[in-house]
N, C-alpha and C positions, 0 to 999 in steps of 0.2 A: 503494499499500500503505500510506503513512503516514497517508493521511487516514482510513484504516479505524480507526485508533488515536487518532485526534484527539478522539474521544468516548467516553464510558461510558454509564451510564444516568443520568447528572446534566444539568444544562442547560449545560454548558461544552463549549468547543472550543478546544483548543491543539493545534497542528500540530507533532508531534514531530520530532527532528532525524534519528531512525533507529529501526528495530525490530530488536531482538535475540531470538534463541531460544537461549539456552545450553543446552548438553547435560550440562554437568557443573560441578563447583565451579571448575575451572580456568578455563572460559570466563567464569564470574562474575567471577574475579580479574582477568581480562584486560580486562574491561568496566571494572572499578573502575579500574584503571591508566590505561586509556584517559580514563575521565572525568576523573581527576584531571589527567593531562597536558593535556588539551584544554579544561579549565575548562567542562565540561558536566556533565550529571547523569543519574542513573538512576532511573526511574519503575516500580516493580515492578508486575507485572500478572498476574492468573490468568484469572477468567472476564470480568473488566471490567463487573461489574454494580454497581458503586459508584454510590450516588445523590448523593454530594456531591462529586464531581469528584477522588477521590483518585488515580485512575490515568490523569489525563491531565496532559501537561506537555509543555515545549519541549526537552527533552534526548532520551536514548534510552529508549524504553519497552522494558522487558525482560519478555518474555512467557515465564512459566515453565510454562503449561499444557500446552505441547507435549511436553516431555521431563522435567520435574521432577514425575511423575505416580505414583510407586511408593510402595508400602507397603514400608517397610524392615524392620521387625521387630514381632512381636506376642507380648506375654507374657500369656498368659491368667490365669495365677495372679496376677499383679499387678494385672491389669486395666488394663494400659497398651499402646498402642500407638505407634510411631514411623512418620511418613509424610513424603514430600516435599511442598511446599506445593501442587502441582498436582493433589492427590488431591480428587475432587469428594466432596462430604460424604455424598450419599446412596449413592454406590458403596462408600464406606468403611463405612456401616452394613449394606449388603448383605453385605459381607465379614464383619462382625462377628455378624450375627444367628444363624447356626448355632452360635455360641459363647454365645449368650445374652447378648450385650453390645451397647451402642451408645454412640455420641457424642452427648449430648443436644442442645446448642444445634442449634436447628432454624428456619433462616431460610425465608422464601417462595420463595426461589431454590434451595433445597436440593438440587434434582436437577441443578444445573449449577455453582453456587458452589464455590469450592474452599477447603481448609482454610487455606492461606496467607492468603487474603483475609479469612477469618473471624477468624483471629488478628489482622490489621492493624487490622480494624474492632472487634475486641471483639464480635462478633455474638452476638446472642440468640435471638430468634424466639419461637416460641409455647410452648416448654416451659420457658422460665426460671423460671417461678414454682416449678417443682419441681426442675429439674436444673441452674440456674444459667445464666452466661454463659461464653463461650469462656475468658476469662481465668481463670476458676475451674478449668479443665480442662487448662491448659498447664502441663505439668511441667518440660519441657526444651525450649530452642531451641538449635540449632546454627547458628551464623551466620558470616557474614563481615563484618568491620568495614571502615571506610572507608579503612583503610590497607592492606587485602588480608589481613590476618591473621584467623585463624579463632578464634572463641571460643564455649565452649559454656556457656550460662546456665541453671542449675537452683538449687533450694533448697539453700542453704549455711548451715552453723552460724555462730554468732558469730564464733568463732576463724577459720574458713576465710575469712569475709569480710575479717577484718582482715589476713590473709596476702595476700589478692587485692590490698589497697591497695598493697602493696609491690613489687608485679611492675612491672618496668621497661618495660612493654609499654602499649599502647593500652588494653587490657583493665583493666591495672591503674589506669591514670590515671581510667577511668570509675568503677571503684568508689571511688577516693580523692575523686573529685569529689562523687559521690552522698554520702558520708560527710560531708564537709565543708558541702555545701548543706543537709543535713536534720538534722544532730545538735542543732541549736539548739532549745531548747524553745520559744521564741517563734516561730520558723518554724514548727514542728510546730503550734502553737496557731493560727497564721494560716492554715495549710492546713486544719484542722478547721473553721475559722470559715468560710472562703470556699467550699470544695468542696460539691458537693451533699451533701444529708443522707445519712447513712449506710444508711438503709434503703431508699434508692433502688439497687436492684441493677444497673439499667442506666444505666451512667454512662461516657461516654467522652469528656469533654471536656478537651482537653489530654492532658498525661502523668499517669498514674495516681500522683501523688506520695502522695496519701492511703493508697493500698495498700502503698507502700514503707515508710511510717513504721510501719505496723501490723506489726512483726516484732522479734525479740528484739535486733537491733542498735540499734534506736532508743528502743524503750519496754519495759516489763516485759510481755512477751507470751511466749506459747509457740509462736508461729509464726516459722518460719526465714525469713529473707531470700532472695527469689527474684526476680531481675532480669527474669524473664519476665512479672511484674505490670507493669513498666513497659513492655516491648516490646509486650504484648498491647495493641492498640488504638493503636499509635503509627504506623501508617499507612505503614510502610516508610521511615520518615524518620530512623531511628537505625541500622540495620543491615539486612543481607540475609539473610533466613532460608532456610536449605537444608534443615533437618529439624526435624520438630516431634513432640515426644513428648506424647501425651494421656492423661490419666485417663479412664477409661470407666465407664460405669454399667451396673447390670444392666437387662435390658430391662423396661419397665414392666408391670404386671399385664396378662394377654392380655384380660380381660373390660373392655369399655369401653362408655360411652353419652354422647352428646352431647345436651345439653339446650339448644334452640335457643329463646331468649327472645326475643318479638316485641314492640317498643314503639311507640307512637303518636308519641314524641318523643325527641329526643336525651337531653334532661334526665333523663327516666325512667329511661332505659337507664344512664346514669352514676350516677344515685342507686341503683341497685341493686348496682353493682359491689363496693362495700366490703362489703356484707352477703353476698353470694354467696361472697365470698374466704374468709369464716369457714369455709366446707366445704373439703374436701380436694381442690381442683381441680387437674387437670393442664395445663389451658389454659382461658384466660377471653379470648376474642376478640370484637371489635366490628367490624361494617360498618354504613354507613349508607345511606340511599335512594340516593344517588349512585352508590355502588359496585354496589348491586343492581340499579338500572335498567340499568347498562351491561352487566350479565351477560345481559340479555335479547337483545342483539344479537350474542353471540358463540356460535357453534354449539356448541362443547365445553361451554360454561358453561350453556347453557340446559337440558342433562340434568342438570347439577349442582345447579340451584337449584330443583328440584321440591319440596323441603321448605319452601318460603317460603309462608307463610300469609298471604294478603292483600296489603297494600302497606305494609308497615312502614317507619317513618322510620329504625329501627335495630334490628338482631338482635345479641343478646349469646349467643354459643356457648361454653357451659360444659360441659367435658369431665370426667368421673370414671371412675375405673378400679377395678378389684378383682380379687382371685385367685379369687373365686367368683361364680357368678351371683347367690345369694341376697345377697351383700354388696353387690353392685353394684345390685341392684333396691331395697335398703334406702337407699343412698347417693342415688340418683335420687329417691326418695320423700321423703326428708329435705329435699333440695335443692328440690324442687317446693313442698313444704309452706311453707318459708322465703319463696319467691318469691310465692306465693300470698298469704301474710300481708301482704306488702309492698302488693300490689295494683296493681303499677306496670306489668305487662306484660299484653298481651290474648290471648296465645297462647304455649302451651308444647309444642313440637315435639321428641319424644324420637327420636334417630337412632341405629341401632346398625349393625354390620358395615359393608359396603361403602358404605353411606349416609354414614358418618361421613367416610370418604375422600372422598366426592363434595363434601360440604359443606366440608371442609377445603382441597380444591382449588379451590373457589369462593374462599374467603378469600385463598388464596395468589395467585391470579390478580388480586387486587385492584388492586396498583400497575400492573401492566401494563395493565389494562383502563382505567385513566385515560388512556390514550393513545388511548382510542377517542372521546374528545371531539372532534366535527368542527371544523375550522376552525383558526384561530391561537391563540385561547384555550385553554390547557392547565393542568392542575393542576401547580404549580411546586413541587419539592423545594426547601425552604428552612427550614421550621419544622416539617417533618413528623416530626421525631425528638426531640421534647421529652418527658421523663419527670418526674413529680412524685410526691411521697409518695402512697400511696393514700388517706390521710385528706385531702389536699388536693385530690383530682382534681375533684370536683364544683364545687367554688369556683374552681379554677383554670379549667375548662372555661366557667363562667359569665362569668368575666373575660375570656377568650379570646374567647367569642362577642360581647361587647361591643365588644371590640377590632376584631374583623373586621367588625362591623356599621357601625362608624365608617368603615370602608375600602370600604362597600358590597359587602362579600364574604361569599358564602355558602360557608364552608369544607367541604371533604370530611373527613368523620371514619371513619377507618380506623384501628383501635386494638388493642394489646395492652393491653387494658384492666385486666386482673388484675394487671400489672406497672405500672401508672400511665404507660404510654406511649401516646401518641396520635400517630398519622400524619396530622396536620392539614395541609391544603394549600390555599393561595389559588389561584383561578382567574385566570391572567394571560397577557396576550399580550405575551411578551418580545421580539417584533419591534418593539414601539412603546416611545418612550423614556418616555412618562408611566408605563406599566407597569412599566418597568425602575427607575424611581424609587420606585414602590410596592414593588416587590422588596425593595429595600433598607429603606424605611421599616418595612414590615410586619415584616422580620426583626428589624430593631433594637427595635421595640416588644416583639416576642414576647421576644426575649431578655431585655429588662429585666423583662417579667412573670415569666418563668421564674426569673429571680434573685431576685425579691421572694418566691418561693416556695421558695427554695434548692434548686431543682430541677436537672436536667441538661439542657441544650440539645442534647446529642448522647447519645441513649440506645444506639442501637446500629447506626446508619448513619454514624457517624463525623464528624469536623470537616470534612475534606477542603478544598475552597476555600470552599464556602458558609457555613460556621459558623467557620472558624479567625479570622476577624477578631474575633469576640465573645469569644474565649477570655480576653483580660484582664478584660473585664466579668464573666465567669461565674465566674473563681477568683481575681480579684484581681491588680493591677498587680504586687505583690511575688512572688506565687507564678508569674505569667507571667515575670518576669525570671528566676527559678529554671529554669524549663523552657527558656528560651533559651540558658542556660548549659550545660545538660545537653546541649542539642542541639549546641551548639558542642564540648563535651567529645567526643561521640560521633563527630561529623561536621564537623570544622573548616572544611572546604572546600565544605560544603553540596552534596556529590554526592548524597545520597539524598533523592528526592522533595521538592525545595524548593518553597516556597509553600504547604505544608500544615501545619498546627498552629502553627509560628512564622514570623514574617515573612511573613504570609500574602497570597496574591494578594487583590486586590479582589474582593469577592463579586459586584459587578456589572459586572465587565469579562470579556472572553473568554467571551462567552456563544454558544451553538450558533448562534445566528441574528444577523446583523448588524443591529443596532437602526437602525430608519428606513429599510431598504433597500426599493428599488422592486421589488415582487414581478414576477418575468419572467413574461410570457405565453408558455405552451408548448401549441402546438396538437397534438392526438393523434387518432389514429384511434379508438382505444377511448376510450369516454366515462368519465371519472374523476369526473364531477361529484357522485357521492355522498360523494366525499372533498373537493370543491371543487378538483379537478384532480389531475394526476399528481405534482405537487410535494409537495401535502400528502398525498397517498396515500403517498409515502416518508417524509415527515415524522412520519406516524403511529408510526413506530418510535421508542420512546423508550429502547431500548438494554437493556431487561431481560434480554436473552439466552435467553430460552425456546427459542431455536433452537440452543442449545448443549447441550441435554439429550441424553443418550446412550441407545442402544437399549434398555438394560436397564429404562429408565424409562417404556417405551411410546411410543406415538404414532408419527407418521411424520416431522415436521419435525426436523432438516433431513438428508435422506439423504446429501448430498454432505459436509456437516460431519462426520457421524458416520464417514464413510469416511475422510477426510483429517485430521481434527481441525485443520484450519487455519481461523483467523478469517475469511479472505477467502472461505471457502465456506459461511459462515453466511447465513441470512436478513438478519440485522442489518447484514452487511457489504454486501450488495447494495442495501439501502434507504439505507445511510449513503452508498455510493459515488455512487448516483444523485443524491442529495439535493446532494451537494458539487458534482458537475459541473453539474446543472441551475441552481445558484445562482452558480456562480464561472466557468463556462465563458466564453470570449471569442468561441467560434465562433458561426456563424450557426446550424448545427445542433449544439445542445449535446449530443446523444447521441453525436455522433461522436468517441468517444475509446477508443482501444485498451484503456486502463485498465479502462473499463466492460465492453468485451467479454471481458476476462480475468476478471472478477469475476462476470460472468453465465454464464461458459462451463459451470460444473458444476451450474448451476441445472437440474433435472429437470422443472420445472413441475408438481410434483405436487399442488400447491394446498393443502397440509397447513398453510402460513403463514396461509392466509386463515381457517382454523378454529381452529388450534391456538394460534397467536400470539394474546395477549391483546389486542393492538392490531389484530389481523386486517389486517395488511399483506399484501396481494395481490401477492406477487412474482412469481407465475407471469404475471400480466397486465403488471406492469412489464417483465418478460422480453420479452414478446410486442411491447410498444410499442417496447422498446429495440430489438430485433432488426429490426423494421420500418424505424425510422428510422436505424439504422446502416447497413443495406444500400441505403437510398436513395443514400447517399454512397458507399459502397464496393461495391455490387453483391453476389451471392450466387454460392457455387460451384455446379459441375455437382451434387455431390452433394447439397447443399441443396435445389436446385431437383427433383432426382429424388425426394427423400423428400417434398417439399411436393407434387409431382403424382403421388404413387404410386398414387392412385385412377385417374387416366388411365391409367398405365402398366400397372397390373394389369388393367384393362379390356382393353387390348390383349393382354396376356399370356394372359388366360383364354380368349381365342377358339383359341388354340392350346395349351391347357393343358399336354399332354403334352410338348411342345417347350420349353415354358417351365420345366416342372419339371425335365426332364432338364438344361437349362442351370444351373439353380439347384443341383442336387444333384449334378451330376458334379464330380469333383474337380479337373479341368483348367479347365472352363469357368466354375465357380463361383469358383475362385481368380482367374481373370483379371478377372471382374466385380468382386470384392471389391478387387481391386489398383487397377483403374481408378477406383472410386467412393471408395476410401479407408475400406472397410468392415473390420472385424476379422477376420483370417483363422480365428479359432476359432469365429467365429459360423456357425450354419447359416442359410441363407437361407429365408425363409418360402415354402412352396409355394402355388400358387394352386389354388383348387377345380376340379374337373372340370366341374362346371356352375356357374355363378353362381347366387347365391339369386334373383336378379331373374329369370333365366329360370325357375327353378324355380316362382316365384310366378306367371308367367304362364302356365305349363302346368298348374297344379295349383289355385291359389286361387280358390276360388268367390266372387263378389261377391254371390250372392243371399243373402236373409235366410234365417236358420235358425229354424225355428219354436219350437225349445226354448231359444233362446239366453238366457243370462243378462244379457249385455250386449254392445255393440259396441265394438269397440277399434280404433283404427288403428295399423299397424305401421311402425315407422321401420327400413328396411333400410339400416343403416349400411355404409359402403365397406369395412370390415374384414370384417364377417360376409358381405357381398356375394361378395366375391373370395377371401377366405382361408378363412374358417370357415363355408362354405355350409351344412355338415352340422348345425352348432349353430342356424342359422337355420331350418333343416328341422324340427329337434327342437322348437324353440320353436312354431312353426306348428302342428305335430302335437299337442303339448301343449295349446294354447290350444284347438284344435278339440275335443280328446277331453273337455276341461273344460267344453264347452258355451259357449264365446265366439264370436262372430261377429268374424272378422279381416278388415279391409279395409286394402287397399293402394293408395295413389295414387302417381302417378309423382313424385319428388321429387330434391332434390339431395343430395349426399353432405353430412356434417356440417359439413366445414371443419376438421375437428381437425387435419389435417396442415399446413394452411396456417397456422393459429394457432401450431402449435408451431415453425414455421419462420419467423415473423414476416411471412408474406405477408398483411398485414392487409387490403388492398383486396380481395383474391380472396376471402378469409373474409367480408367485409362483404357482397359480391355475393351469395355463397352464402347468408348468414343472411337478407338480405332477401328472397331468393327463396322459400327455405323458409317464411317467415313468411307470405309472400302466398299460398303453397299450404295450408299448415296452418290458417291463421287462420280459414279459411271453414268449416272442418269439425270442428276439435278444440274440446271443450268439457268440462265436468264429467262429462257423460254419456258422451261419447265421447272418451277420452283418447288420447294419442299413447304407444306403449311401445316402447322399444328394448333391444337386447342388449348392446351395448358401452357400458361406463360413460363413457368418454371422449367417445364421439360423442352419445349421447342427452342427457348433461348438459350439452352446450354449450348447449342450449334455455334451461336454468336459469341459466347463468352468462354466457358471452362473447356470446351473442346479444343479452342485455339491454344489454351496453356497446357492440355493433356497429350494432345496428339502427337505421334512421332513424325508425321508428314505436316508440318505447319503450314507450308503453302496450300497443299490440298485443303485443310481446315479452314484457312482465311477464305479460299475461293468458294468453298461450299457455304460458309456462313453468310455471303454476300446475297446469296439466294435462298435463305431460310426465312419463313416469316410467320409470325403469329397470324391467325386466321383473319383477325380484324385488319391487320396491316394489309393483307392481299387484298380484302374487300374494299378498303378505303382507296387503295391506289386503282382498283377497277372502276370505282365511282367517279374518280378523278379523270380516268380515260374515256369516260362515256359508256362503259360496257354494262354498267347496273345502273337503272334509273328508278326514282320513287314511285314512277307509275306502276312499278310491278308488285307494289305493297299496298296494304290497305290504307283506307283513308279515316278510319276508326280514330278516336281520340285516346290517347293514353298517356298517364304520367309515369316517368322513369327516373329513379335515382341509382347511379351507377359508381360503384366502388371498383378502383383498378388495383390489380396485382402489383405488389412492390417490384417483382422484376420487370414488369411490364413498364413501371414508371422510371426504373433506372436504366434499361436497355432498349426501351422502344418508346412509345407515347400513348398515354391513356386516351388522348384525343382521337385516336383511331376506333376505339370502341364507341365513344361519343358520337363520331360521324356516322358510323354504320346503323347506331340507334336512331338516329335522326332521319334516316332514309325514308320511313313511313311520313307523309307530310305533316300529319296531325300528332305526331309523337313528341311531347315535350320532355327533354333529357336534360338532366343536370349531373355533373360529376360531384360527389361527395368530396369536400376538401380534406379527405382522411389521410393519415399516413398509413402506417402498418396495421392490418386487422388486429395482430397479436398471435394469431395461431402459428404462422410460419412453419409449415409442415409439421412435423412431429413435436415441435417446441411446447405449444398450447397443450398438448396431451399429457406430457410429463408432469407428474404431480408436484414436484419442487417449483415448477414453472407456471402453473396454472394460475396463480394470483397475479403475477406480473402480465401474463397474456391477456388476462381480463381487464387489468388496469390500462393496458395499451388499447384495448378495444373501446374503453369507456372514454379515451381522451377526445375523440370526435365521432368516430364511426357509429357506435351504438346510439348515442343520443340523437344524431340526425336520422337515424332509421326510426328510432322510437317516435320521433316528432313528425314524421311522414304520414300523411292520411293512408287509411287502410287499404284504399283502391290504387294506392302508389306500388308500381311494380319495383321492387328492389333487384337490382342486376349486379352480379360480380363475375369475373372470368376466370378467379382462381378456386380450385376446389378447396383448399384450405380455408379460404376466405368465406366460401358459402357455409361452411361447417361452423366456423367462428360465429358468424352473424346468426345462424339459427340457435347455436347455444347460448349466445349473449342476449338475443332480442326474442327469439321464437318465430322470427319471421322467415318464410320460404324464399328462396333466392334463386333467381333464373340466370342462366348464362345468357349474354347479348346474342349468341348465335340461335339459342332456342326462341328467344323473342322475336327474331327477325325471321326465323322460319316460319313461326305461327302467323306472321304478318303477311306473309305472301298470299297474293290473290290467286 
């Protein structure tokens, strides 16, 4: 467990002493007392998405995301809200939206980052040019100080401030120290001279002394003193925050447009920024070609990048908003006129509605997508948070580019351009000593460059470990001495998050990878060569934490985390744990660890990570390989073998289907079976079909040519349809026949899905090779292979390529294998199938898509074919995984988690549907889960369409 918290989204790794999950303030006080007594430290952590190493350390990691996640109070009239630090930013705004309010700062991690972390980092995001940074929004902080006492910090008058300095408490000593440190005019002058230029609002270098002196306590000002200005951005080094009161803003104007400016050079893009910022922009964001090219290889982002025109070196995304459509059009027109006069961009693409969200999701995925770089060279977060005044931006980038060129670096440009902040990253291999040396050199030289422009080295990602060393350079030695003394007053025994901001850990030590290590040779059955091996597949995870997003934010990843809210059940944890053991284990079989078994236990192999994770970490394949390797040493249970060989057992059972079904449905016999195999007692065992589809095919399917056929297809009779859902298979054959398609069937093997899910990879490999030898001879672009069950037919497109001896043959076959809905959708597009062939009756349908369809195909294919009948009203249930996941939901120890997953979105949506609404799902497991969870009968899309034929 400790190793799961040894990393965040930074390049660092520090193994903590322990992990704590406090439930209330008293638990936190106990932890503080323990740390004081045992001379250790507390590292506060929420989502763990910090890029600078803020939430890693050798003390006790205190994860408040599990229990400190409540909204405490809301004052609509005052436009304020009080939350605990573990409240997710986007969840907060979902709560506020009906009230016409929102919390402005908007990071790229907003669907999983938490308010506590945003305060600790003084986060900004895309909206800062309109709505400011987190520090601007923090009104009150309720904290626990290093002596265990509670203190509430908020705006106070000059008189109240001086009363505070007289308190005989740690809080009193803090106020007194602040006053004594900052009252001198020479000190204030030194602060203003050394700190970043005041117009740079993204500033998070050291403690915000410049903000503290801008109050009536220290200068002639109408601003009251608020210690929250200091605590915001302090990275948990001064106090432990338990409640946060935020100032909210009214929702921005509803009408919006995103003008996407395309450039042939980085320079042209940056030269445009200052001019477009003269318009009232809500966001002004930049992506370069490196980021854009990475989106080509991520399934989700392929859809989001459709607006990209040509092959730009950079895109500048400028958002305008207005209360009326006419005003919006006028703003867009004026912006375009300005850009046209400059003559620097070659295309202006205007997006509206959902297309804006898609483009912004593309931008948000940028940092995670950088993990897609194959091999050991990665974009290193070290100089990615610099901010300069807008007027200095073009010159700064010019100097920066020259600097990077001197190091033979082509930097990645990913920027909040309108705020003067650029997320610039060198590409380095931090496994090699030479590049670790470069890591320090480049960071040092960039720090000096930023200082020459009086900029901010840490704009919004914080100092952490990576930049804390450079604080004396950035704010001056005298000011650094002040913040050290302030830290000492707040935390004299260095309990809170040591090594950050003051007395920094070296930025080139404690790296995620041991420098100069000999890379272990790890043999696998599955082919991970696309990532240069299984270890590098795991190392693709950069800790961005996309797998921690909650159900309300859509997608599927990660079902088990959504149910348990435990870090160990995230995709990130599984990749991290595997990386740890593959690199540190002394065992001959590095997979043979009980800890890995525990961390993979709740993985449902939904494959969402392969498509939704920006780094495309394929944890389903990692789990399959782990299961295989682990079972080589430890064997497998009777239940595991029964599930793996379920096709063979079902074939026996189907010969005596009436007896089998009696045994499975009778209360006493089914209970005995469940008890013997460790199956959940509340589950209904699936019944076998009275006639297998294979027998039906032999008796009815004609292999002769049809004179009026549109085309010929080969039908893959998967093991689930064959024995458990024969009626659906018959519907598919009858539908294809009625639509004038010649259907051919040749004897073949099962798909191997059950073997894959249980780690029986040698058996799965034999099946894959056999099926390839059978189908490669007959399947082509004109004679495709189609199948019904997503988890079966899609193995041809996924695992077979990793299993097959003949990779080229597998890849060729994969291009012509289709889910039946995919095939029919394409035929609709070609005009071969028309709505006139179907009923005009009215029906309402709610559809739930299989996880593998979502990950490897598109559930819109099912949506489109269900909409063929003119008067069918179809909606896709915005559900993730159903929770059954093959055998997972049948296993007694997984039943509760399985049902929790179903309850997230799917079950409530079905229960709320009218009784005459048809519920549809194309996965056999999904249909059984819905029946067990809601009692509703579920139809396959193909059966619905067959019944709709005229």
